[in-house]
N, CA, C and O atoms as a DFTB+ gen file, in Angstrom:
520 C
 N C O
     1  1     -69.434     -50.874    -137.126
     2  2     -69.233     -49.981    -138.245
     3  2     -70.591     -49.586    -138.816
     4  3     -71.457     -50.437    -139.022
     5  1     -70.766     -48.325    -139.064
     6  2     -72.030     -47.804    -139.583
     7  2     -71.957     -47.672    -141.108
     8  3     -70.995     -47.129    -141.650
     9  1     -72.999     -48.182    -141.791
    10  2     -73.069     -48.099    -143.255
    11  2     -73.839     -46.832    -143.617
    12  3     -74.939     -46.613    -143.109
    13  1     -73.273     -45.994    -144.491
    14  2     -73.991     -44.771    -144.882
    15  2     -75.318     -45.099    -145.559
    16  3     -75.431     -46.087    -146.286
    17  1     -76.312     -44.264    -145.314
    18  2     -77.650     -44.482    -145.884
    19  2     -77.624     -44.468    -147.401
    20  3     -78.425     -45.151    -148.040
    21  1     -76.711     -43.696    -147.989
    22  2     -76.650     -43.581    -149.452
    23  2     -76.272     -44.888    -150.131
    24  3     -76.553     -45.065    -151.316
    25  1     -75.641     -45.810    -149.407
    26  2     -75.168     -47.042    -150.033
    27  2     -76.306     -47.944    -150.500
    28  3     -76.116     -48.739    -151.421
    29  1     -77.478     -47.838    -149.890
    30  2     -78.593     -48.679    -150.296
    31  2     -79.445     -48.033    -151.381
    32  3     -80.319     -48.680    -151.958
    33  1     -79.194     -46.771    -151.655
    34  2     -79.964     -46.051    -152.663
    35  2     -79.259     -46.188    -154.010
    36  3     -78.057     -45.938    -154.102
    37  1     -79.994     -46.584    -155.065
    38  2     -79.371     -46.718    -156.385
    39  2     -78.863     -45.374    -156.905
    40  3     -79.397     -44.320    -156.563
    41  1     -77.828     -45.431    -157.734
    42  2     -77.303     -44.229    -158.369
    43  2     -78.382     -43.673    -159.293
    44  3     -79.066     -44.432    -159.980
    45  1     -78.535     -42.345    -159.311
    46  2     -79.632     -41.676    -160.018
    47  2     -79.831     -42.163    -161.453
    48  3     -80.950     -42.507    -161.834
    49  1     -78.763     -42.197    -162.253
    50  2     -78.934     -42.547    -163.668
    51  2     -79.372     -43.995    -163.852
    52  3     -79.944     -44.337    -164.887
    53  1     -79.111     -44.852    -162.862
    54  2     -79.532     -46.244    -162.967
    55  2     -81.044     -46.385    -162.857
    56  3     -81.598     -47.438    -163.175
    57  1     -81.711     -45.330    -162.408
    58  2     -83.159     -45.381    -162.260
    59  2     -83.889     -45.287    -163.593
    60  3     -85.052     -45.678    -163.683
    61  1     -83.222     -44.771    -164.641
    62  2     -83.942     -44.609    -165.900
    63  2     -83.210     -45.118    -167.133
    64  3     -83.806     -45.141    -168.210
    65  1     -81.955     -45.525    -167.033
    66  2     -81.246     -46.073    -168.183
    67  2     -81.360     -47.594    -168.193
    68  3     -81.063     -48.253    -167.197
    69  1     -81.787     -48.139    -169.317
    70  2     -81.895     -49.589    -169.442
    71  2     -80.506     -50.203    -169.560
    72  3     -79.628     -49.651    -170.223
    73  1     -80.316     -51.336    -168.918
    74  2     -79.055     -52.049    -169.013
    75  2     -79.049     -52.870    -170.298
    76  3     -80.088     -53.033    -170.938
    77  1     -77.880     -53.387    -170.675
    78  2     -77.767     -54.197    -171.889
    79  2     -78.695     -55.401    -171.802
    80  3     -78.673     -56.146    -170.823
    81  1     -79.507     -55.581    -172.830
    82  2     -80.425     -56.711    -172.896
    83  2     -81.711     -56.542    -172.108
    84  3     -82.587     -57.404    -172.162
    85  1     -81.837     -55.439    -171.373
    86  2     -83.046     -55.211    -170.579
    87  2     -84.121     -54.578    -171.464
    88  3     -83.847     -53.636    -172.208
    89  1     -85.330     -55.096    -171.378
    90  2     -86.437     -54.567    -172.171
    91  2     -87.228     -53.565    -171.348
    92  3     -87.293     -53.664    -170.122
    93  1     -87.822     -52.609    -172.027
    94  2     -88.631     -51.593    -171.349
    95  2     -89.912     -52.211    -170.797
    96  3     -90.312     -51.926    -169.668
    97  1     -90.553     -53.064    -171.606
    98  2     -91.827     -53.665    -171.200
    99  2     -91.790     -55.160    -171.505
   100  3     -91.317     -55.588    -172.558
   101  1     -92.298     -55.934    -170.563
   102  2     -92.439     -57.376    -170.774
   103  2     -93.882     -57.757    -170.459
   104  3     -94.458     -57.289    -169.477
   105  1     -94.454     -58.607    -171.297
   106  2     -95.841     -59.045    -171.099
   107  2     -95.872     -60.501    -170.660
   108  3     -95.178     -61.353    -171.214
   109  1     -96.691     -60.762    -169.655
   110  2     -96.925     -62.127    -169.197
   111  2     -98.433     -62.350    -169.198
   112  3     -99.174     -61.654    -168.504
   113  1     -98.883     -63.336    -169.990
   114  2    -100.316     -63.641    -170.037
   115  2    -100.728     -64.294    -168.729
   116  3    -100.018     -65.147    -168.198
   117  1    -101.874     -63.889    -168.219
   118  2    -102.418     -64.471    -166.985
   119  2    -103.306     -65.645    -167.387
   120  3    -104.337     -65.455    -168.032
   121  1    -102.910     -66.847    -167.009
   122  2    -103.651     -68.041    -167.406
   123  2    -104.873     -68.285    -166.527
   124  3    -105.748     -69.068    -166.895
   125  1    -104.946     -67.626    -165.368
   126  2    -106.076     -67.828    -164.456
   127  2    -107.304     -67.009    -164.854
   128  3    -108.439     -67.402    -164.586
   129  1    -107.060     -65.869    -165.497
   130  2    -108.153     -64.962    -165.855
   131  2    -108.136     -64.780    -167.370
   132  3    -107.095     -64.432    -167.927
   133  1    -109.259     -65.004    -168.051
   134  2    -109.275     -64.842    -169.515
   135  2    -109.065     -63.383    -169.924
   136  3    -109.499     -62.463    -169.232
   137  1    -108.405     -63.195    -171.040
   138  2    -108.141     -61.863    -171.617
   139  2    -107.471     -60.938    -170.604
   140  3    -107.864     -59.782    -170.451
   141  1    -106.458     -61.459    -169.917
   142  2    -105.757     -60.677    -168.903
   143  2    -104.253     -60.867    -169.061
   144  3    -103.780     -61.971    -169.331
   145  1    -103.512     -59.776    -168.890
   146  2    -102.053     -59.826    -168.962
   147  2    -101.450     -58.943    -167.897
   148  3    -102.064     -57.987    -167.423
   149  1    -100.222     -59.293    -167.534
   150  2     -99.440     -58.499    -166.597
   151  2     -98.263     -57.924    -167.373
   152  3     -97.460     -58.673    -167.929
   153  1     -98.156     -56.602    -167.414
   154  2     -97.072     -55.921    -168.104
   155  2     -96.107     -55.386    -167.054
   156  3     -96.522     -54.700    -166.120
   157  1     -94.827     -55.695    -167.203
   158  2     -93.807     -55.193    -166.290
   159  2     -93.032     -54.097    -167.012
   160  3     -92.429     -54.339    -168.058
   161  1     -93.051     -52.903    -166.454
   162  2     -92.358     -51.750    -167.018
   163  2     -91.083     -51.510    -166.224
   164  3     -91.137     -51.261    -165.019
   165  1     -89.942     -51.584    -166.890
   166  2     -88.666     -51.337    -166.235
   167  2     -88.265     -49.876    -166.382
   168  3     -88.512     -49.252    -167.414
   169  1     -87.648     -49.344    -165.345
   170  2     -87.139     -47.970    -165.298
   171  2     -88.261     -46.942    -165.440
   172  3     -88.075     -45.902    -166.073
   173  1     -89.409     -47.227    -164.860
   174  2     -90.547     -46.307    -164.818
   175  2     -91.117     -46.321    -163.403
   176  3     -90.768     -47.181    -162.594
   177  1     -92.010     -45.347    -163.106
   178  2     -92.540     -45.259    -161.749
   179  2     -94.027     -44.930    -161.761
   180  3     -94.709     -45.135    -162.765
   181  1     -94.526     -44.413    -160.630
   182  2     -95.953     -44.118    -160.461
   183  2     -96.503     -43.180    -161.538
   184  3     -97.670     -43.290    -161.916
   185  1     -95.682     -42.270    -162.026
   186  2     -96.169     -41.284    -162.999
   187  2     -96.771     -41.976    -164.215
   188  3     -97.922     -41.725    -164.570
   189  1     -96.005     -42.834    -164.842
   190  2     -96.505     -43.537    -166.025
   191  2     -97.546     -44.583    -165.638
   192  3     -98.523     -44.776    -166.362
   193  1     -97.354     -45.248    -164.524
   194  2     -98.299     -46.277    -164.096
   195  2     -99.701     -45.722    -163.920
   196  3    -100.671     -46.310    -164.399
   197  1     -99.809     -44.600    -163.239
   198  2    -101.126     -44.006    -163.005
   199  2    -101.728     -43.443    -164.286
   200  3    -102.934     -43.558    -164.504
   201  1    -100.896     -42.829    -165.143
   202  2    -101.400     -42.329    -166.431
   203  2    -101.998     -43.457    -167.267
   204  3    -103.105     -43.334    -167.791
   205  1    -101.252     -44.561    -167.387
   206  2    -101.737     -45.689    -168.191
   207  2    -102.980     -46.323    -167.581
   208  3    -103.938     -46.623    -168.294
   209  1    -102.969     -46.527    -166.274
   210  2    -104.122     -47.131    -165.603
   211  2    -105.381     -46.315    -165.845
   212  3    -106.422     -46.860    -166.214
   213  1    -105.284     -44.997    -165.635
   214  2    -106.486     -44.172    -165.792
   215  2    -106.932     -44.093    -167.247
   216  3    -108.131     -44.058    -167.524
   217  1    -105.986     -44.065    -168.175
   218  2    -106.360     -44.021    -169.595
   219  2    -106.983     -45.343    -170.036
   220  3    -107.941     -45.350    -170.810
   221  1    -106.451     -46.449    -169.554
   222  2    -107.015     -47.763    -169.896
   223  2    -108.450     -47.886    -169.401
   224  3    -109.296     -48.459    -170.088
   225  1    -108.729     -47.356    -168.217
   226  2    -110.077     -47.464    -167.659
   227  2    -111.110     -46.655    -168.443
   228  3    -112.312     -46.855    -168.268
   229  1    -110.657     -45.749    -169.301
   230  2    -111.578     -44.988    -170.142
   231  2    -112.033     -45.781    -171.361
   232  3    -112.995     -45.405    -172.031
   233  1    -111.343     -46.872    -171.645
   234  2    -111.701     -47.710    -172.793
   235  2    -112.903     -48.583    -172.447
   236  3    -112.947     -49.171    -171.366
   237  1    -113.883     -48.673    -173.354
   238  2    -115.052     -49.511    -173.072
   239  2    -114.720     -51.011    -173.064
   240  3    -115.494     -51.808    -172.534
   241  1    -113.578     -51.401    -173.644
   242  2    -113.212     -52.822    -173.713
   243  2    -112.395     -53.285    -172.514
   244  3    -112.193     -54.486    -172.336
   245  1    -111.922     -52.360    -171.693
   246  2    -111.105     -52.723    -170.529
   247  2    -112.018     -52.882    -169.314
   248  3    -112.732     -51.954    -168.933
   249  1    -111.982     -54.077    -168.711
   250  2    -112.813     -54.332    -167.536
   251  2    -112.047     -54.107    -166.231
   252  3    -112.653     -53.859    -165.189
   253  1    -110.710     -54.195    -166.289
   254  2    -109.899     -53.943    -165.107
   255  2    -108.530     -53.445    -165.524
   256  3    -107.952     -53.916    -166.504
   257  1    -108.024     -52.493    -164.770
   258  2    -106.661     -52.009    -164.956
   259  2    -106.154     -51.515    -163.611
   260  3    -106.808     -50.710    -162.949
   261  1    -104.999     -51.996    -163.217
   262  2    -104.403     -51.576    -161.959
   263  2    -102.902     -51.788    -162.019
   264  3    -102.409     -52.621    -162.779
   265  1    -102.179     -51.021    -161.204
   266  2    -100.735     -51.190    -161.191
   267  2    -100.231     -51.231    -159.760
   268  3    -100.912     -50.801    -158.828
   269  1     -99.019     -51.760    -159.605
   270  2     -98.364     -51.757    -158.308
   271  2     -96.867     -51.612    -158.516
   272  3     -96.319     -52.035    -159.534
   273  1     -96.218     -51.006    -157.531
   274  2     -94.770     -50.874    -157.527
   275  2     -94.256     -51.900    -156.517
   276  3     -94.490     -51.748    -155.318
   277  1     -93.554     -52.951    -156.985
   278  2     -93.131     -54.013    -156.075
   279  2     -92.211     -53.533    -154.937
   280  3     -92.316     -54.017    -153.809
   281  1     -91.321     -52.590    -155.233
   282  2     -90.403     -52.097    -154.205
   283  2     -90.085     -50.629    -154.493
   284  3     -89.778     -50.282    -155.633
   285  1     -90.154     -49.766    -153.483
   286  2     -89.978     -48.322    -153.730
   287  2     -88.572     -47.908    -154.168
   288  3     -88.407     -46.823    -154.726
   289  1     -87.561     -48.734    -153.933
   290  2     -86.204     -48.360    -154.342
   291  2     -85.881     -48.726    -155.783
   292  3     -84.853     -48.308    -156.317
   293  1     -86.755     -49.505    -156.416
   294  2     -86.490     -49.923    -157.789
   295  2     -87.521     -49.311    -158.720
   296  3     -88.722     -49.355    -158.455
   297  1     -87.041     -48.745    -159.806
   298  2     -87.922     -48.093    -160.781
   299  2     -88.552     -49.143    -161.677
   300  3     -88.074     -49.428    -162.776
   301  1     -89.628     -49.703    -161.178
   302  2     -90.324     -50.765    -161.909
   303  2     -91.760     -50.790    -161.403
   304  3     -92.020     -50.604    -160.215
   305  1     -92.688     -51.023    -162.331
   306  2     -94.066     -51.244    -161.889
   307  2     -94.705     -52.322    -162.745
   308  3     -94.279     -52.589    -163.869
   309  1     -95.738     -52.931    -162.185
   310  2     -96.479     -53.979    -162.876
   311  2     -97.892     -53.475    -163.131
   312  3     -98.560     -52.982    -162.222
   313  1     -98.338     -53.601    -164.366
   314  2     -99.660     -53.143    -164.777
   315  2    -100.479     -54.359    -165.207
   316  3    -100.096     -55.083    -166.126
   317  1    -101.594     -54.573    -164.541
   318  2    -102.473     -55.677    -164.906
   319  2    -103.640     -55.114    -165.711
   320  3    -104.278     -54.144    -165.303
   321  1    -103.910     -55.736    -166.860
   322  2    -104.984     -55.286    -167.747
   323  2    -105.859     -56.484    -168.093
   324  3    -105.365     -57.537    -168.495
   325  1    -107.175     -56.302    -167.928
   326  2    -108.133     -57.328    -168.330
   327  2    -109.133     -56.676    -169.266
   328  3    -109.640     -55.590    -168.988
   329  1    -109.415     -57.343    -170.375
   330  2    -110.356     -56.806    -171.357
   331  2    -111.569     -57.725    -171.466
   332  3    -111.613     -58.807    -170.881
   333  1    -112.554     -57.254    -172.238
   334  2    -113.778     -58.037    -172.425
   335  2    -113.625     -59.134    -173.472
   336  3    -114.577     -59.874    -173.720
   337  1    -112.469     -59.258    -174.084
   338  2    -112.219     -60.301    -175.070
   339  2    -112.329     -59.820    -176.511
   340  3    -111.880     -60.515    -177.422
   341  1    -112.914     -58.649    -176.738
   342  2    -113.006     -58.131    -178.107
   343  2    -111.653     -57.656    -178.611
   344  3    -111.369     -57.744    -179.806
   345  1    -110.819     -57.154    -177.711
   346  2    -109.449     -56.785    -178.055
   347  2    -108.530     -57.413    -177.013
   348  3    -108.963     -57.746    -175.910
   349  1    -107.275     -57.568    -177.369
   350  2    -106.316     -58.151    -176.434
   351  2    -105.837     -57.079    -175.444
   352  3    -105.928     -55.887    -175.739
   353  1    -105.338     -57.482    -174.298
   354  2    -104.774     -56.508    -173.364
   355  2    -103.638     -55.693    -173.986
   356  3    -103.491     -54.505    -173.703
   357  1    -102.844     -56.336    -174.829
   358  2    -101.742     -55.617    -175.493
   359  2    -102.291     -54.530    -176.422
   360  3    -101.778     -53.411    -176.438
   361  1    -103.326     -54.854    -177.192
   362  2    -103.925     -53.865    -178.087
   363  2    -104.522     -52.708    -177.290
   364  3    -104.432     -51.554    -177.709
   365  1    -105.125     -53.010    -176.157
   366  2    -105.693     -51.957    -175.309
   367  2    -104.593     -51.053    -174.772
   368  3    -104.758     -49.834    -174.714
   369  1    -103.469     -51.651    -174.381
   370  2    -102.347     -50.866    -173.868
   371  2    -101.726     -49.993    -174.960
   372  3    -101.399     -48.831    -174.719
   373  1    -101.568     -50.546    -176.139
   374  2    -101.004     -49.771    -177.255
   375  2    -101.914     -48.596    -177.591
   376  3    -101.433     -47.488    -177.830
   377  1    -103.219     -48.826    -177.612
   378  2    -104.161     -47.741    -177.902
   379  2    -104.126     -46.685    -176.800
   380  3    -104.199     -45.490    -177.090
   381  1    -104.016     -47.105    -175.550
   382  2    -103.927     -46.145    -174.442
   383  2    -102.664     -45.298    -174.563
   384  3    -102.691     -44.098    -174.290
   385  1    -101.564     -45.915    -174.971
   386  2    -100.315     -45.158    -175.173
   387  2    -100.473     -44.140    -176.296
   388  3    -100.029     -42.999    -176.168
   389  1    -101.100     -44.547    -177.391
   390  2    -101.322     -43.606    -178.504
   391  2    -102.208     -42.442    -178.067
   392  3    -101.943     -41.288    -178.402
   393  1    -103.264     -42.758    -177.313
   394  2    -104.166     -41.710    -176.828
   395  2    -103.435     -40.748    -175.897
   396  3    -103.648     -39.537    -175.962
   397  1    -102.574     -41.284    -175.031
   398  2    -101.816     -40.423    -174.116
   399  2    -100.851     -39.518    -174.872
   400  3    -100.706     -38.346    -174.527
   401  1    -100.194     -40.043    -175.888
   402  2     -99.281     -39.224    -176.688
   403  2    -100.062     -38.091    -177.353
   404  3     -99.592     -36.954    -177.385
   405  1    -101.244     -38.390    -177.882
   406  2    -102.080     -37.345    -178.488
   407  2    -102.506     -36.315    -177.445
   408  3    -102.463     -35.114    -177.711
   409  1    -102.918     -36.774    -176.258
   410  2    -103.325     -35.855    -175.194
   411  2    -102.174     -34.950    -174.765
   412  3    -102.364     -33.752    -174.555
   413  1    -100.982     -35.526    -174.637
   414  2     -99.831     -34.728    -174.220
   415  2     -99.417     -33.741    -175.304
   416  3     -98.942     -32.648    -174.996
   417  1     -99.592     -34.113    -176.570
   418  2     -99.331     -33.177    -177.668
   419  2    -100.290     -31.998    -177.621
   420  3     -99.888     -30.852    -177.822
   421  1    -101.554     -32.283    -177.355
   422  2    -102.557     -31.223    -177.228
   423  2    -102.228     -30.317    -176.050
   424  3    -102.308     -29.094    -176.162
   425  1    -101.863     -30.911    -174.930
   426  2    -101.485     -30.124    -173.754
   427  2    -100.298     -29.216    -174.058
   428  3    -100.294     -28.048    -173.668
   429  1     -99.305     -29.737    -174.743
   430  2     -98.127     -28.951    -175.092
   431  2     -98.487     -27.776    -176.005
   432  3     -98.021     -26.657    -175.793
   433  1     -99.318     -28.033    -177.020
   434  2     -99.724     -26.963    -177.937
   435  2    -100.514     -25.878    -177.212
   436  3    -100.274     -24.687    -177.407
   437  1    -101.457     -26.301    -176.376
   438  2    -102.279     -25.334    -175.648
   439  2    -101.449     -24.527    -174.658
   440  3    -101.647     -23.320    -174.514
   441  1    -100.532     -25.186    -173.983
   442  2     -99.674     -24.474    -173.038
   443  2     -98.800     -23.452    -173.764
   444  3     -98.668     -22.311    -173.321
   445  1     -98.206     -23.869    -174.879
   446  2     -97.362     -22.958    -175.656
   447  2     -98.167     -21.774    -176.161
   448  3     -97.692     -20.639    -176.122
   449  1     -99.383     -22.025    -176.635
   450  2    -100.233     -20.948    -177.119
   451  2    -100.533     -19.954    -176.002
   452  3    -100.414     -18.746    -176.205
   453  1    -100.920     -20.445    -174.829
   454  2    -101.212     -19.561    -173.693
   455  2     -99.961     -18.809    -173.240
   456  3    -100.034     -17.630    -172.896
   457  1     -98.835     -19.479    -173.239
   458  2     -97.576     -18.837    -172.841
   459  2     -97.246     -17.682    -173.784
   460  3     -96.872     -16.597    -173.339
   461  1     -97.386     -17.921    -175.084
   462  2     -97.095     -16.868    -176.063
   463  2     -98.080     -15.705    -175.925
   464  3     -97.686     -14.544    -176.040
   465  1     -99.359     -16.009    -175.679
   466  2    -100.347     -14.946    -175.484
   467  2    -100.016     -14.111    -174.253
   468  3    -100.155     -12.888    -174.282
   469  1     -99.587     -14.744    -173.189
   470  2     -99.206     -14.020    -171.963
   471  2     -97.987     -13.146    -172.208
   472  3     -97.904     -12.022    -171.713
   473  1     -97.034     -13.678    -172.983
   474  2     -95.837     -12.879    -173.300
   475  2     -96.221     -11.646    -174.112
   476  3     -95.720     -10.550    -173.859
   477  1     -97.114     -11.826    -175.091
   478  2     -97.542     -10.686    -175.917
   479  2     -98.319      -9.678    -175.072
   480  3     -98.128      -8.471    -175.224
   481  1     -99.185     -10.154    -174.191
   482  2     -99.953      -9.261    -173.339
   483  2     -99.023      -8.497    -172.391
   484  3     -99.248      -7.322    -172.102
   485  1     -97.974      -9.179    -171.912
   486  2     -96.998      -8.540    -171.027
   487  2     -96.177      -7.483    -171.734
   488  3     -95.795      -6.490    -171.115
   489  1     -95.893      -7.668    -173.015
   490  2     -95.126      -6.698    -173.770
   491  2     -95.941      -5.428    -174.017
   492  3     -95.377      -4.340    -174.139
   493  1     -97.265      -5.567    -174.090
   494  2     -98.104      -4.402    -174.329
   495  2     -98.187      -3.468    -173.141
   496  3     -98.553      -2.303    -173.297
   497  1     -97.851      -3.958    -171.949
   498  2     -97.908      -3.115    -170.744
   499  2     -96.515      -2.657    -170.327
   500  3     -96.313      -2.233    -169.190
   501  1     -95.553      -2.742    -171.249
   502  2     -94.165      -2.345    -170.993
   503  2     -93.566      -3.096    -169.808
   504  3     -92.761      -2.542    -169.060
   505  1     -93.954      -4.336    -169.642
   506  2     -93.361      -5.176    -168.600
   507  2     -93.923      -4.943    -167.212
   508  3     -93.463      -5.575    -166.261
   509  1     -94.911      -4.050    -167.057
   510  2     -95.504      -3.793    -165.744
   511  2     -96.655      -4.746    -165.559
   512  3     -97.598      -4.763    -166.350
   513  1     -96.573      -5.555    -164.492
   514  2     -97.654      -6.502    -164.215
   515  2     -98.654      -5.870    -163.263
   516  3     -98.306      -5.038    -162.425
   517  1     -99.880      -6.278    -163.412
   518  2    -100.950      -5.732    -162.561
   519  2    -101.122      -6.557    -161.321
   520  3    -101.975      -6.250    -160.488
């Protein structure tokens, strides 16, 4: 008997909806390396992992930041953060999240402004594009 390929793939909505009692982020302190923690993000993927990793590396207090996806069929990634000890890994992560929210707000405003300018410029040519 052949099992359909779809049976091993999770249902779409299960990839991003948290189950009862499931937390979005869990922190585990790394006892082997000082000022280091492992954050497990549930129902997230490479998009957020890479954004956070790159933003964390811009901080002068972060000495290491990297992420991995344990299994490609499950929406989960692990982010390891090590700091110089002046701030905690959690504080560095919270600041990186705040910075990303500000950056995305700026991107949204700039995109909307350019979109509106293009619409106004298009109306001046009676809808004829060059």
